[in-house]
C-alpha positions as CSV (number, residue, x, y, z in Angstrom):
1,X,-71.6,0.1,-8.3
2,X,-68.7,-0.9,-5.7
3,X,-68.2,-0.3,-2.0
4,X,-66.3,2.7,-2.2
5,X,-69.7,4.3,-4.0
6,X,-72.1,3.6,-1.0
7,X,-72.4,6.3,2.0
8,X,-70.0,6.4,4.7
9,X,-71.4,5.2,8.1
10,X,-69.5,6.3,11.0
11,X,-70.9,3.4,13.3
12,X,-69.2,3.8,16.9
13,X,-72.3,2.7,18.5
14,X,-75.6,1.0,16.9
15,X,-79.0,0.9,19.4
16,X,-80.6,-1.6,18.9
17,X,-84.4,-1.1,19.7
18,X,-87.5,-3.8,18.7
19,X,-89.1,-3.0,15.5
20,X,-92.8,-4.3,17.0
21,X,-92.9,-1.3,20.3
22,X,-93.2,2.3,18.2
23,X,-92.3,3.9,21.4
24,X,-89.3,2.3,22.1
25,X,-88.4,2.6,18.2
26,X,-89.1,6.2,18.4
27,X,-86.9,7.1,21.3
28,X,-83.7,5.1,19.3
29,X,-84.6,7.2,16.6
30,X,-84.3,10.5,17.9
31,X,-81.2,9.3,21.1
32,X,-77.5,10.4,19.8
33,X,-76.3,6.7,18.6
34,X,-74.7,7.0,15.1
35,X,-77.4,4.6,14.2
36,X,-80.1,3.0,14.6
37,X,-81.2,-0.5,14.3
38,X,-85.2,-1.9,14.0
39,X,-84.9,-4.5,14.4
40,X,-87.5,-7.6,12.8
41,X,-85.4,-10.9,14.5
42,X,-85.2,-11.5,18.2
43,X,-87.2,-8.6,19.3
44,X,-90.6,-9.8,17.7
45,X,-92.6,-12.6,18.6
46,X,-93.3,-14.5,15.4
47,X,-97.3,-13.5,15.8
48,X,-95.7,-9.8,15.4
49,X,-93.0,-10.5,12.2
50,X,-96.3,-8.7,9.6
51,X,-96.8,-6.1,12.1
52,X,-93.2,-5.2,13.2
53,X,-92.4,-5.1,9.2
54,X,-95.1,-2.5,8.8
55,X,-94.3,-0.4,11.4
56,X,-90.5,-0.4,10.9
57,X,-91.2,0.2,6.6
58,X,-93.2,3.5,8.4
59,X,-90.9,4.3,10.9
60,X,-87.8,4.2,8.1
61,X,-89.3,6.6,6.2
62,X,-90.4,8.8,8.8
63,X,-87.2,9.2,9.8
64,X,-84.8,8.1,7.1
65,X,-83.8,11.1,5.4
66,X,-82.2,12.7,8.3
67,X,-80.7,10.2,10.2
68,X,-78.8,6.4,9.5
69,X,-81.4,3.8,10.1
70,X,-81.0,0.5,9.0
71,X,-82.5,-2.9,9.8
72,X,-81.8,-6.6,10.8
73,X,-84.0,-8.3,9.1
74,X,-85.0,-12.4,9.9
75,X,-82.6,-14.9,9.2
76,X,-82.0,-16.4,5.6
77,X,-83.0,-20.3,6.4
78,X,-87.0,-18.3,7.7
79,X,-90.0,-18.0,6.2
80,X,-89.8,-13.7,6.8
81,X,-86.5,-13.6,4.8
82,X,-87.9,-12.7,1.6
83,X,-90.6,-10.7,2.7
84,X,-88.2,-8.6,4.9
85,X,-85.1,-8.8,2.7
86,X,-88.0,-7.2,-0.1
87,X,-89.9,-4.5,2.0
88,X,-86.0,-3.2,2.8
89,X,-85.2,-3.1,-0.9
90,X,-88.4,-1.1,-1.4
91,X,-87.0,1.7,1.0
92,X,-84.8,2.5,-1.4
93,X,-82.5,5.7,0.1
94,X,-84.7,5.9,3.3
95,X,-82.7,2.6,4.4
96,X,-79.2,2.9,4.8
97,X,-78.4,-1.2,5.5
98,X,-79.9,-4.9,5.8
99,X,-78.9,-6.4,8.4
100,X,-78.8,-10.3,7.8
101,X,-78.0,-12.3,10.6
102,X,-76.5,-15.8,11.5
103,X,-75.0,-15.3,7.9
104,X,-73.0,-18.6,7.6
105,X,-71.8,-18.1,3.8
106,X,-71.5,-16.3,0.5
107,X,-74.2,-17.4,-1.0
108,X,-76.9,-16.0,1.5
109,X,-75.5,-12.2,1.3
110,X,-75.6,-12.8,-2.5
111,X,-79.2,-14.0,-2.3
112,X,-80.1,-11.1,0.1
113,X,-78.6,-8.4,-2.5
114,X,-80.4,-10.1,-5.2
115,X,-83.8,-9.6,-3.2
116,X,-82.6,-6.0,-2.1
117,X,-82.4,-5.2,-6.3
118,X,-84.9,-6.8,-7.5
119,X,-87.0,-4.5,-4.9
120,X,-85.3,-1.5,-6.6
121,X,-82.9,-1.0,-3.6
122,X,-79.9,0.1,-5.3
123,X,-78.4,2.0,-2.6
124,X,-79.0,-0.4,0.2
125,X,-76.1,-1.7,1.8
126,X,-75.6,-4.3,4.1
127,X,-74.4,-5.7,7.6
128,X,-73.5,-10.0,8.3
129,X,-74.0,-10.8,12.5
130,X,-71.7,-13.4,12.2
131,X,-73.5,-15.5,15.2
132,X,-72.6,-19.4,14.4
133,X,-69.2,-21.7,14.4
134,X,-69.5,-21.5,10.3
135,X,-69.8,-18.2,9.9
136,X,-66.3,-17.6,11.7
137,X,-64.8,-20.0,9.8
138,X,-66.4,-18.8,6.4
139,X,-65.7,-15.5,7.6
140,X,-63.0,-14.6,4.7
141,X,-65.5,-16.3,1.8
142,X,-68.6,-13.6,3.3
143,X,-66.4,-10.2,3.8
144,X,-65.9,-10.9,-0.1
145,X,-68.7,-11.9,-1.3
146,X,-70.2,-8.4,-2.6
147,X,-69.4,-4.5,-2.5
148,X,-72.2,-3.8,-1.3
149,X,-71.1,-5.4,2.3
150,X,-69.9,-2.7,4.7
151,X,-69.8,-4.3,8.1
152,X,-69.5,-7.5,9.7
153,X,-71.1,-7.8,13.4
154,X,-70.5,-10.4,16.2
155,X,-73.3,-11.8,17.7
156,X,-71.8,-12.4,21.1
157,X,-75.2,-14.4,22.4
158,X,-75.6,-17.0,19.8
159,X,-72.2,-17.9,19.2
160,X,-71.5,-18.1,23.0
161,X,-74.5,-20.9,23.2
162,X,-73.1,-22.6,20.1
163,X,-69.3,-22.9,21.7
164,X,-71.1,-23.4,24.8
165,X,-69.3,-20.2,26.5
166,X,-70.6,-19.0,29.4
167,X,-72.3,-15.9,29.6
168,X,-70.3,-14.9,32.1
169,X,-66.8,-14.6,29.5
170,X,-64.9,-11.7,29.9
171,X,-64.2,-9.6,26.8
172,X,-60.7,-11.5,27.3
173,X,-62.3,-14.5,26.8
174,X,-63.5,-14.4,22.9
175,X,-60.3,-13.0,21.9
176,X,-59.3,-15.0,18.6
177,X,-62.7,-14.9,18.0
178,X,-62.4,-11.3,17.5
179,X,-59.5,-11.2,15.8
180,X,-60.7,-13.5,13.1
181,X,-63.2,-10.7,12.8
182,X,-61.3,-8.1,13.0
183,X,-58.5,-9.1,10.2
184,X,-60.8,-10.2,7.9
185,X,-63.1,-6.8,8.3
186,X,-59.2,-5.1,7.5
187,X,-58.4,-7.6,4.6
188,X,-62.0,-6.7,2.7
189,X,-61.4,-2.9,3.6
190,X,-65.3,-2.8,5.5
191,X,-65.9,-2.2,9.2
192,X,-65.6,-4.8,12.1
193,X,-68.5,-3.7,14.9
194,X,-68.7,-5.4,18.8
195,X,-71.8,-6.6,19.0
196,X,-74.1,-5.9,22.2
197,X,-72.6,-6.3,25.8
198,X,-75.5,-8.8,26.9
199,X,-76.4,-5.8,30.5
200,X,-78.6,-3.0,29.1
201,X,-76.5,-0.4,32.0
202,X,-73.5,2.1,31.7
203,X,-71.0,-0.2,34.1
204,X,-67.4,-0.8,34.8
205,X,-68.2,-4.3,32.9
206,X,-70.4,-1.8,29.9
207,X,-67.4,0.5,29.9
208,X,-64.5,-2.5,30.0
209,X,-65.7,-4.9,26.9
210,X,-66.2,-1.3,24.9
211,X,-62.4,0.1,25.5
212,X,-61.3,-3.5,25.4
213,X,-62.6,-3.9,21.6
214,X,-62.0,-0.7,20.8
215,X,-58.4,-1.4,21.8
216,X,-57.9,-4.1,19.2
217,X,-58.9,-1.7,16.2
218,X,-62.6,-2.3,16.3
219,X,-65.0,0.4,15.1
220,X,-68.1,0.5,17.0
221,X,-70.1,-1.2,19.0
222,X,-74.1,-2.7,18.9
223,X,-75.5,-1.3,22.3
224,X,-79.3,-2.4,23.7
225,X,-80.3,0.7,25.9
226,X,-79.6,4.6,25.7
227,X,-77.5,4.8,28.9
228,X,-74.7,2.9,26.9
229,X,-74.8,5.4,24.1
230,X,-72.3,8.0,25.7
231,X,-69.6,5.3,26.7
232,X,-69.2,3.3,24.1
233,X,-69.3,6.8,21.4
234,X,-66.4,8.2,24.1
235,X,-64.6,4.6,23.7
236,X,-64.6,4.0,19.7
237,X,-64.0,8.0,19.7
238,X,-59.9,9.6,19.2
239,X,-59.3,11.3,22.5
240,X,-58.3,15.1,22.2
241,X,-55.1,14.3,22.2
242,X,-55.0,11.0,20.0
243,X,-55.1,13.9,17.5
244,X,-52.4,15.9,18.5
245,X,-50.4,13.2,18.7
246,X,-52.1,11.5,15.0
247,X,-51.1,15.2,13.6
248,X,-48.0,15.7,14.7
249,X,-46.4,12.9,13.5
250,X,-47.9,13.2,9.7
251,X,-46.3,17.1,10.7
252,X,-43.2,15.2,11.0
253,X,-42.8,13.1,8.3
254,X,-44.2,15.3,5.9
255,X,-41.2,17.9,6.9
256,X,-39.0,15.2,6.7
257,X,-39.9,14.8,3.1
258,X,-39.9,17.7,1.9
259,X,-35.9,17.7,3.6
260,X,-34.8,15.3,1.8
261,X,-34.3,13.8,5.0
262,X,-33.9,9.7,4.7
263,X,-35.9,9.2,7.9
264,X,-38.2,11.7,10.6
265,X,-37.9,11.4,14.4
266,X,-40.3,12.5,16.3
267,X,-40.1,12.9,20.8
268,X,-36.9,10.7,20.4
269,X,-38.4,7.8,18.5
270,X,-38.0,7.3,14.8
271,X,-41.3,7.0,12.5
272,X,-42.1,4.8,9.1
273,X,-45.1,3.8,7.3
274,X,-46.7,1.7,9.9
275,X,-46.7,4.9,12.7
276,X,-47.8,7.0,9.8
277,X,-50.8,4.4,9.0
278,X,-52.2,4.7,12.7
279,X,-52.2,7.7,12.1
280,X,-53.8,8.8,9.1
281,X,-56.4,6.0,10.7
282,X,-56.7,8.3,14.0
283,X,-57.5,11.3,12.3
284,X,-60.1,10.0,9.6
285,X,-62.2,8.4,13.2
286,X,-61.8,11.4,14.3
287,X,-63.2,13.2,11.7
288,X,-66.0,10.1,11.4
289,X,-64.7,9.1,7.4
290,X,-64.7,5.3,7.2
291,X,-61.3,3.7,7.7
């Protein structure tokens, strides 16, 4: 199976909910977020890991047929990893993807894939959270590890702590890491997803964070509170004017080709293939197609 054969998923907003809290999980599953991530890792205490896995299994089976549901498992070095991945594989088509945290090597994702397949999860995709300096350094190998990998997500909290970066760092302070992840994702043809903003309100700081990574070229963002869904969705959805401009660009290029003109112009500017690529990406994002 190639990555093109896995179900295409729109991820403008991915809402994270604790897998041990049925009320919050159900609220998330009934939200308007493109994807809901039920968390078995940071949001669940050690004592509740097994019961949370059971609850998440029930919820995925209940909701997975009608909406995009993914599960963040515990990391590859934890004692819960094998059980989490096995449970994800057993969910089959009900589950969109298993999200592996703190990924630092291609081998970790290949092991995650092996566990999925062994449990019958042939249709379950993978996402990788990059949360350590080693993960950033190895991100090219990670993105090339398996065609089952659909997205890379930046984990700011753990990565910031490892780097010694202030928790009040602005989105602009993360540019080097963001570009590193984005370039690796575009090279591999997978989605680049911005990690969660540490605040839970839909305020100017959150909206700036979403606008910043959208402008860089990211495909979507994790959110940790339903109040942030609408702003994040808007940030990663092309505006009506963007769509109109993209259609005009492609129309002008088609007319130039049909008439045998050597070059196309629009509003006094020359159009080339780079402009066409950007226009096609805008329309694909507007239509919810994976690009």
